[in-house]
DRENDO-1510 file (C-alpha; in Angstrom, 1 decimal, always signed):
<recs>
REC; n; res; u; v; w
REC; 1; UNK; +57.1; +58.6; -19.8 .
REC; 2; UNK; +54.9; +61.0; -17.8 .
REC; 3; UNK; +56.2; +64.4; -17.3 .
REC; 4; UNK; +57.8; +65.2; -14.0 .
REC; 5; UNK; +55.6; +67.1; -11.5 .
REC; 6; UNK; +56.9; +70.4; -10.5 .
REC; 7; UNK; +57.7; +70.9; -6.8 .
REC; 8; UNK; +54.9; +72.7; -4.9 .
REC; 9; UNK; +55.4; +75.1; -2.1 .
REC; 10; UNK; +54.3; +73.7; +1.2 .
REC; 11; UNK; +50.9; +74.7; +2.4 .
REC; 12; UNK; +50.8; +77.1; +5.3 .
REC; 13; UNK; +49.4; +74.4; +7.6 .
REC; 14; UNK; +52.3; +72.2; +6.8 .
REC; 15; UNK; +54.9; +74.7; +7.6 .
REC; 16; UNK; +56.8; +74.5; +10.8 .
REC; 17; UNK; +58.3; +77.5; +12.5 .
REC; 18; UNK; +61.2; +77.5; +14.8 .
REC; 19; UNK; +60.1; +78.7; +18.2 .
REC; 20; UNK; +62.8; +80.6; +20.0 .
REC; 21; UNK; +63.2; +79.3; +23.5 .
REC; 22; UNK; +63.8; +81.9; +26.2 .
REC; 23; UNK; +67.3; +82.0; +27.6 .
REC; 24; UNK; +67.6; +80.2; +30.9 .
REC; 25; UNK; +67.5; +82.5; +33.9 .
REC; 26; UNK; +70.8; +83.0; +35.5 .
REC; 27; UNK; +71.3; +80.9; +38.7 .
REC; 28; UNK; +70.6; +83.0; +41.8 .
REC; 29; UNK; +73.7; +84.0; +43.6 .
REC; 30; UNK; +74.2; +82.1; +46.8 .
REC; 31; UNK; +74.0; +84.3; +49.9 .
REC; 32; UNK; +77.1; +84.3; +51.9 .
REC; 33; UNK; +77.1; +81.8; +54.7 .
REC; 34; UNK; +76.3; +83.4; +58.1 .
REC; 35; UNK; +76.8; +82.1; +61.6 .
REC; 36; UNK; +73.7; +80.3; +62.7 .
REC; 37; UNK; +73.1; +80.0; +66.4 .
REC; 38; UNK; +73.2; +76.4; +67.6 .
REC; 39; UNK; +69.8; +75.2; +68.8 .
REC; 40; UNK; +69.3; +75.1; +72.5 .
REC; 41; UNK; +69.1; +71.6; +74.0 .
REC; 42; UNK; +65.6; +70.6; +74.8 .
REC; 43; UNK; +64.7; +70.7; +78.5 .
REC; 44; UNK; +65.1; +67.4; +80.3 .
REC; 45; UNK; +63.7; +66.1; +83.5 .
REC; 46; UNK; +66.5; +65.7; +86.0 .
REC; 47; UNK; +66.7; +64.8; +89.6 .
REC; 48; UNK; +68.5; +66.7; +92.3 .
REC; 49; UNK; +70.5; +64.8; +95.0 .
REC; 50; UNK; +72.6; +61.7; +95.0 .
REC; 51; UNK; +69.8; +59.2; +94.8 .
REC; 52; UNK; +67.3; +58.9; +92.0 .
REC; 53; UNK; +63.6; +59.1; +92.8 .
REC; 54; UNK; +61.7; +55.8; +93.2 .
REC; 55; UNK; +59.3; +56.4; +90.4 .
REC; 56; UNK; +59.9; +57.0; +86.7 .
REC; 57; UNK; +60.0; +60.6; +85.4 .
REC; 58; UNK; +57.3; +60.2; +82.7 .
REC; 59; UNK; +53.6; +59.3; +83.1 .
REC; 60; UNK; +52.5; +55.7; +83.3 .
REC; 61; UNK; +48.9; +54.6; +83.0 .
REC; 62; UNK; +46.1; +57.0; +82.5 .
REC; 63; UNK; +43.5; +57.5; +85.2 .
REC; 64; UNK; +40.2; +55.7; +84.7 .
REC; 65; UNK; +37.5; +57.6; +82.9 .
REC; 66; UNK; +33.7; +57.6; +83.4 .
REC; 67; UNK; +31.9; +58.0; +80.1 .
REC; 68; UNK; +29.1; +59.9; +81.9 .
REC; 69; UNK; +31.3; +62.6; +83.3 .
REC; 70; UNK; +34.1; +63.2; +80.7 .
REC; 71; UNK; +34.2; +66.9; +81.6 .
REC; 72; UNK; +35.7; +65.8; +84.9 .
REC; 73; UNK; +38.9; +64.5; +83.3 .
REC; 74; UNK; +42.0; +66.3; +84.4 .
REC; 75; UNK; +45.1; +66.5; +82.1 .
REC; 76; UNK; +48.5; +65.4; +83.5 .
REC; 77; UNK; +50.0; +68.8; +83.0 .
REC; 78; UNK; +48.8; +72.4; +82.5 .
REC; 79; UNK; +51.0; +75.3; +81.3 .
REC; 80; UNK; +50.3; +79.0; +81.2 .
REC; 81; UNK; +52.2; +82.2; +80.5 .
REC; 82; UNK; +51.7; +85.9; +80.0 .
REC; 83; UNK; +53.8; +89.1; +79.6 .
REC; 84; UNK; +53.0; +92.6; +80.5 .
REC; 85; UNK; +55.0; +95.8; +80.7 .
REC; 86; UNK; +56.5; +95.2; +84.0 .
REC; 87; UNK; +56.7; +91.4; +84.4 .
REC; 88; UNK; +56.6; +88.0; +82.8 .
REC; 89; UNK; +54.4; +85.2; +84.2 .
REC; 90; UNK; +55.0; +81.5; +84.0 .
REC; 91; UNK; +52.7; +78.9; +85.6 .
REC; 92; UNK; +52.5; +75.1; +85.6 .
REC; 93; UNK; +50.6; +72.3; +87.3 .
REC; 94; UNK; +51.7; +68.7; +86.9 .
REC; 95; UNK; +50.8; +65.4; +88.3 .
REC; 96; UNK; +53.2; +64.0; +90.9 .
REC; 97; UNK; +55.4; +60.9; +90.4 .
REC; 98; UNK; +53.3; +58.9; +92.7 .
REC; 99; UNK; +50.0; +59.7; +90.9 .
REC; 100; UNK; +51.6; +59.0; +87.6 .
REC; 101; UNK; +52.8; +55.6; +88.7 .
REC; 102; UNK; +49.5; +54.6; +90.2 .
REC; 103; UNK; +47.3; +56.0; +87.3 .
REC; 104; UNK; +45.6; +58.6; +89.5 .
REC; 105; UNK; +44.4; +62.0; +88.5 .
REC; 106; UNK; +46.2; +65.2; +89.4 .
REC; 107; UNK; +44.8; +66.7; +92.5 .
REC; 108; UNK; +46.4; +70.2; +92.3 .
REC; 109; UNK; +44.5; +72.9; +90.4 .
REC; 110; UNK; +45.7; +76.0; +88.6 .
REC; 111; UNK; +43.6; +79.0; +87.4 .
REC; 112; UNK; +44.9; +82.1; +85.7 .
REC; 113; UNK; +42.7; +85.0; +84.6 .
REC; 114; UNK; +42.7; +88.6; +83.6 .
REC; 115; UNK; +39.9; +90.7; +84.9 .
REC; 116; UNK; +39.2; +94.2; +83.4 .
REC; 117; UNK; +40.7; +96.1; +80.5 .
REC; 118; UNK; +43.6; +98.5; +80.0 .
REC; 119; UNK; +45.8; +99.6; +82.9 .
REC; 120; UNK; +43.0; +99.0; +85.4 .
REC; 121; UNK; +43.0; +95.2; +84.7 .
REC; 122; UNK; +44.2; +92.7; +87.3 .
REC; 123; UNK; +45.9; +89.3; +86.6 .
REC; 124; UNK; +45.0; +86.6; +89.1 .
REC; 125; UNK; +46.8; +83.4; +89.7 .
REC; 126; UNK; +45.0; +80.9; +92.0 .
REC; 127; UNK; +46.4; +77.5; +92.8 .
REC; 128; UNK; +45.3; +74.9; +95.3 .
REC; 129; UNK; +46.4; +71.4; +96.3 .
REC; 130; UNK; +45.0; +68.9; +98.7 .
REC; 131; UNK; +46.2; +65.8; +100.6 .
REC; 132; UNK; +46.5; +62.9; +98.1 .
REC; 133; UNK; +44.9; +60.6; +100.8 .
REC; 134; UNK; +41.8; +62.8; +100.9 .
REC; 135; UNK; +39.0; +61.4; +98.6 .
REC; 136; UNK; +37.7; +64.9; +97.6 .
REC; 137; UNK; +41.0; +66.7; +97.2 .
REC; 138; UNK; +40.9; +67.3; +93.4 .
REC; 139; UNK; +37.3; +68.5; +93.4 .
REC; 140; UNK; +37.9; +70.7; +96.5 .
REC; 141; UNK; +41.0; +72.3; +94.9 .
REC; 142; UNK; +39.1; +73.2; +91.7 .
REC; 143; UNK; +36.0; +74.5; +93.5 .
REC; 144; UNK; +38.1; +76.6; +95.9 .
REC; 145; UNK; +40.1; +78.3; +93.0 .
REC; 146; UNK; +37.0; +79.0; +91.0 .
REC; 147; UNK; +35.0; +80.4; +93.9 .
REC; 148; UNK; +37.8; +82.7; +94.9 .
REC; 149; UNK; +38.5; +83.7; +91.3 .
REC; 150; UNK; +34.8; +84.6; +90.7 .
REC; 151; UNK; +34.8; +86.8; +93.8 .
REC; 152; UNK; +38.0; +88.5; +92.7 .
REC; 153; UNK; +36.6; +89.1; +89.3 .
REC; 154; UNK; +33.4; +90.7; +90.7 .
REC; 155; UNK; +35.6; +93.0; +92.9 .
REC; 156; UNK; +38.2; +93.8; +90.3 .
REC; 157; UNK; +37.7; +97.5; +90.2 .
REC; 158; UNK; +37.8; +98.0; +94.0 .
REC; 159; UNK; +40.8; +95.7; +94.3 .
REC; 160; UNK; +42.7; +97.5; +91.6 .
REC; 161; UNK; +42.1; +100.9; +93.3 .
REC; 162; UNK; +43.2; +99.5; +96.7 .
REC; 163; UNK; +46.4; +98.1; +95.2 .
REC; 164; UNK; +47.3; +101.3; +93.4 .
REC; 165; UNK; +46.5; +103.4; +96.5 .
REC; 166; UNK; +48.4; +101.1; +98.8 .
REC; 167; UNK; +45.4; +100.4; +101.1 .
REC; 168; UNK; +46.8; +97.2; +102.7 .
REC; 169; UNK; +44.3; +97.0; +105.5 .
REC; 170; UNK; +41.4; +97.1; +103.0 .
REC; 171; UNK; +43.1; +94.6; +100.8 .
REC; 172; UNK; +43.7; +92.2; +103.7 .
REC; 173; UNK; +40.2; +92.3; +105.0 .
REC; 174; UNK; +38.6; +92.0; +101.6 .
REC; 175; UNK; +40.7; +89.1; +100.5 .
REC; 176; UNK; +40.3; +87.3; +103.8 .
REC; 177; UNK; +36.5; +87.6; +103.5 .
REC; 178; UNK; +36.4; +86.1; +100.0 .
REC; 179; UNK; +38.9; +83.3; +101.1 .
REC; 180; UNK; +36.7; +82.5; +104.1 .
REC; 181; UNK; +33.6; +82.3; +101.8 .
REC; 182; UNK; +35.5; +79.9; +99.6 .
REC; 183; UNK; +36.3; +77.6; +102.5 .
REC; 184; UNK; +32.8; +77.9; +103.7 .
REC; 185; UNK; +31.5; +76.5; +100.4 .
REC; 186; UNK; +33.9; +73.6; +100.8 .
REC; 187; UNK; +32.6; +72.8; +104.3 .
REC; 188; UNK; +29.0; +72.9; +103.0 .
REC; 189; UNK; +29.9; +70.6; +100.1 .
REC; 190; UNK; +31.7; +68.2; +102.4 .
REC; 191; UNK; +28.6; +67.9; +104.5 .
REC; 192; UNK; +26.5; +67.2; +101.4 .
REC; 193; UNK; +28.9; +64.4; +100.4 .
REC; 194; UNK; +29.0; +62.9; +103.9 .
REC; 195; UNK; +32.7; +63.7; +104.2 .
REC; 196; UNK; +34.7; +65.1; +107.1 .
REC; 197; UNK; +36.0; +68.7; +106.6 .
REC; 198; UNK; +39.6; +67.5; +106.2 .
REC; 199; UNK; +38.5; +65.1; +103.5 .
REC; 200; UNK; +37.2; +67.8; +101.2 .
REC; 201; UNK; +39.6; +70.8; +101.5 .
REC; 202; UNK; +42.8; +72.1; +99.9 .
REC; 203; UNK; +45.6; +74.6; +100.6 .
REC; 204; UNK; +45.1; +77.9; +98.6 .
REC; 205; UNK; +47.5; +80.5; +97.3 .
REC; 206; UNK; +46.5; +83.5; +95.3 .
REC; 207; UNK; +48.5; +86.2; +93.6 .
REC; 208; UNK; +47.2; +89.6; +92.3 .
REC; 209; UNK; +49.3; +91.3; +89.6 .
REC; 210; UNK; +48.3; +94.8; +88.3 .
REC; 211; UNK; +48.6; +95.2; +84.6 .
REC; 212; UNK; +49.5; +98.9; +85.1 .
REC; 213; UNK; +53.3; +99.1; +84.5 .
REC; 214; UNK; +53.5; +102.0; +86.9 .
REC; 215; UNK; +52.2; +99.9; +89.8 .
REC; 216; UNK; +54.7; +97.4; +91.1 .
REC; 217; UNK; +52.8; +96.2; +94.1 .
REC; 218; UNK; +52.3; +92.4; +94.2 .
REC; 219; UNK; +49.6; +91.0; +96.5 .
REC; 220; UNK; +49.6; +87.4; +97.7 .
REC; 221; UNK; +47.1; +85.6; +100.0 .
REC; 222; UNK; +45.8; +82.2; +101.0 .
REC; 223; UNK; +45.6; +79.5; +103.7 .
REC; 224; UNK; +46.8; +76.0; +104.3 .
REC; 225; UNK; +49.7; +74.2; +102.6 .
REC; 226; UNK; +51.7; +76.1; +100.1 .
REC; 227; UNK; +54.5; +78.7; +99.9 .
REC; 228; UNK; +55.7; +82.0; +98.7 .
REC; 229; UNK; +59.4; +82.6; +97.9 .
REC; 230; UNK; +61.4; +85.3; +96.3 .
REC; 231; UNK; +64.7; +85.1; +94.5 .
REC; 232; UNK; +66.6; +88.4; +95.0 .
REC; 233; UNK; +70.2; +89.0; +94.2 .
REC; 234; UNK; +70.8; +85.3; +93.9 .
REC; 235; UNK; +69.4; +84.5; +97.3 .
REC; 236; UNK; +66.1; +82.7; +98.1 .
REC; 237; UNK; +63.8; +84.3; +100.7 .
REC; 238; UNK; +60.9; +82.5; +102.3 .
REC; 239; UNK; +58.1; +85.1; +102.5 .
REC; 240; UNK; +55.7; +83.1; +104.5 .
REC; 241; UNK; +54.9; +84.8; +107.9 .
REC; 242; UNK; +56.8; +83.9; +111.0 .
REC; 243; UNK; +55.8; +80.6; +112.6 .
REC; 244; UNK; +56.1; +78.4; +109.6 .
REC; 245; UNK; +58.9; +76.0; +109.0 .
REC; 246; UNK; +62.2; +77.7; +108.1 .
REC; 247; UNK; +63.6; +77.4; +104.6 .
REC; 248; UNK; +66.8; +75.5; +104.2 .
REC; 249; UNK; +69.5; +77.9; +103.1 .
REC; 250; UNK; +67.0; +80.8; +102.6 .
REC; 251; UNK; +67.6; +84.3; +104.0 .
REC; 252; UNK; +65.0; +85.6; +106.4 .
REC; 253; UNK; +62.4; +87.7; +104.7 .
REC; 254; UNK; +62.6; +91.5; +105.4 .
REC; 255; UNK; +60.1; +92.8; +107.9 .
REC; 256; UNK; +59.5; +96.0; +106.0 .
REC; 257; UNK; +57.0; +94.5; +103.5 .
REC; 258; UNK; +55.7; +91.5; +105.5 .
REC; 259; UNK; +52.2; +91.1; +106.9 .
REC; 260; UNK; +51.8; +88.4; +109.6 .
REC; 261; UNK; +49.2; +85.7; +109.8 .
REC; 262; UNK; +45.6; +86.3; +110.8 .
REC; 263; UNK; +42.9; +84.1; +112.2 .
REC; 264; UNK; +40.9; +82.6; +109.3 .
REC; 265; UNK; +37.9; +80.3; +109.0 .
REC; 266; UNK; +39.7; +78.4; +106.3 .
REC; 267; UNK; +41.4; +75.0; +106.0 .
REC; 268; UNK; +41.2; +73.2; +109.3 .
REC; 269; UNK; +44.2; +74.3; +111.5 .
REC; 270; UNK; +45.3; +77.0; +109.1 .
REC; 271; UNK; +45.8; +80.7; +109.3 .
REC; 272; UNK; +45.1; +83.3; +106.6 .
REC; 273; UNK; +48.2; +84.6; +104.9 .
REC; 274; UNK; +48.5; +88.0; +103.3 .
REC; 275; UNK; +51.4; +89.9; +101.9 .
REC; 276; UNK; +51.6; +93.1; +99.8 .
REC; 277; UNK; +55.1; +94.2; +98.7 .
REC; 278; UNK; +56.8; +96.3; +96.1 .
REC; 279; UNK; +58.8; +94.4; +93.5 .
REC; 280; UNK; +62.2; +95.4; +92.4 .
REC; 281; UNK; +63.7; +94.9; +89.0 .
REC; 282; UNK; +65.3; +91.5; +88.8 .
REC; 283; UNK; +63.1; +89.9; +91.5 .
REC; 284; UNK; +61.6; +86.5; +90.9 .
REC; 285; UNK; +58.5; +85.7; +92.9 .
REC; 286; UNK; +57.5; +82.0; +93.3 .
REC; 287; UNK; +54.1; +81.0; +94.4 .
REC; 288; UNK; +53.5; +77.2; +94.9 .
REC; 289; UNK; +51.4; +74.4; +96.3 .
REC; 290; UNK; +52.6; +72.2; +99.1 .
REC; 291; UNK; +54.1; +69.7; +96.7 .
REC; 292; UNK; +56.8; +72.2; +95.7 .
REC; 293; UNK; +56.9; +74.4; +98.8 .
REC; 294; UNK; +58.0; +71.4; +101.0 .
REC; 295; UNK; +61.2; +70.6; +99.1 .
REC; 296; UNK; +61.9; +74.3; +98.6 .
REC; 297; UNK; +61.9; +74.6; +102.4 .
REC; 298; UNK; +63.8; +71.4; +103.1 .
REC; 299; UNK; +66.3; +70.9; +100.2 .
REC; 300; UNK; +69.0; +73.5; +99.7 .
REC; 301; UNK; +70.0; +71.7; +96.5 .
REC; 302; UNK; +66.7; +72.4; +94.9 .
REC; 303; UNK; +67.0; +76.1; +95.8 .
REC; 304; UNK; +70.5; +76.2; +94.3 .
REC; 305; UNK; +69.5; +74.5; +91.1 .
REC; 306; UNK; +66.6; +76.8; +90.5 .
REC; 307; UNK; +68.6; +79.9; +91.3 .
REC; 308; UNK; +71.2; +78.8; +88.8 .
REC; 309; UNK; +68.7; +78.1; +86.1 .
REC; 310; UNK; +66.9; +81.4; +86.7 .
REC; 311; UNK; +70.0; +83.5; +86.7 .
REC; 312; UNK; +69.7; +84.2; +83.0 .
REC; 313; UNK; +68.6; +87.8; +82.0 .
REC; 314; UNK; +65.5; +86.5; +80.1 .
REC; 315; UNK; +62.7; +84.4; +81.7 .
REC; 316; UNK; +62.5; +80.7; +80.5 .
REC; 317; UNK; +60.0; +79.7; +77.9 .
REC; 318; UNK; +57.1; +77.5; +78.8 .
REC; 319; UNK; +58.8; +74.2; +78.1 .
REC; 320; UNK; +61.9; +75.2; +80.0 .
REC; 321; UNK; +59.8; +76.4; +83.0 .
REC; 322; UNK; +58.0; +73.1; +83.0 .
REC; 323; UNK; +61.3; +71.3; +83.1 .
REC; 324; UNK; +62.4; +73.5; +86.0 .
REC; 325; UNK; +59.3; +73.0; +88.1 .
REC; 326; UNK; +59.5; +69.2; +87.8 .
REC; 327; UNK; +63.1; +68.9; +89.0 .
REC; 328; UNK; +62.8; +65.7; +91.0 .
REC; 329; UNK; +64.0; +64.7; +94.4 .
REC; 330; UNK; +63.8; +61.4; +96.2 .
REC; 331; UNK; +61.0; +61.4; +98.8 .
REC; 332; UNK; +58.9; +64.1; +97.1 .
REC; 333; UNK; +56.3; +62.6; +94.8 .
REC; 334; UNK; +53.2; +64.8; +95.2 .
REC; 335; UNK; +51.6; +67.0; +92.6 .
REC; 336; UNK; +53.3; +70.3; +92.0 .
REC; 337; UNK; +51.8; +73.6; +91.0 .
REC; 338; UNK; +53.9; +76.8; +90.7 .
REC; 339; UNK; +53.6; +80.3; +89.3 .
REC; 340; UNK; +56.7; +82.5; +88.9 .
REC; 341; UNK; +56.9; +86.2; +88.1 .
REC; 342; UNK; +60.0; +87.8; +86.6 .
REC; 343; UNK; +60.2; +91.5; +87.2 .
REC; 344; UNK; +61.6; +93.6; +84.4 .
</recs>
């Protein structure tokens, strides 16, 4: 019987060591529940009045596109906004219900720009809209806004000085000259295209806003269809010069800061409009194309609804402002472009 083998100690490579696992981290303490503000409802497109508009609220077919001129495509809606020390700007341009239903392009045009730097800078809002029956309305509106904006940009320094110094006569004559030049270019272009003047034109409204928080002067100008309104102390005022259609339910504009119409070589049958006024805290200035100016003058219900929506202490966000500007009424289906300024 062979002798029993003595037990051998395990080789080092055969040994197993117990690895101590780290203790599990303590569960984090749950923060006490806090009250979370309920999300605000998303803006909805409503209509004002007892009868719903004929067309649907949302866009239908897209306008036809030419592959050779894709840079001419126009979006259904444009939104813009800005905030400076003394005011908040909201602007929107949207295709009308009729154009959406028929798959036609938006004819209104909106341009916003800041010229200059620092407190000497000027913010320009230029908007234009033409007759939807005019074949060149969209192109004319865009050309007019760009021409006027370029002229304002080149004259930014002088315009800023005139606004700060309160030189209304200089402002009026200078802005009338550049507006006349803009319409002169439209007439020349209409002749090149073989169109009558009224087939290649648009109503224009412009607004100059100094960036300087110490300067509260607001300058508006233009010609043709459009409007300028002010919401002050809960009441709408139509700020267009005397001789235009009255605003339903609106208080007459004060004469202290009103400049009357002047002869202008602008849109056929139009006059040049100019106004320089000092804003008060809480004022809301509304500049708009004819598609919104018309119901603002004729429908007290629209004025009341906008006054209620804009009674909050803070200006609406971009989405809410878009919903406000496209409040729909039966019988008003044109493009709408609007720029509103909330004074701090």
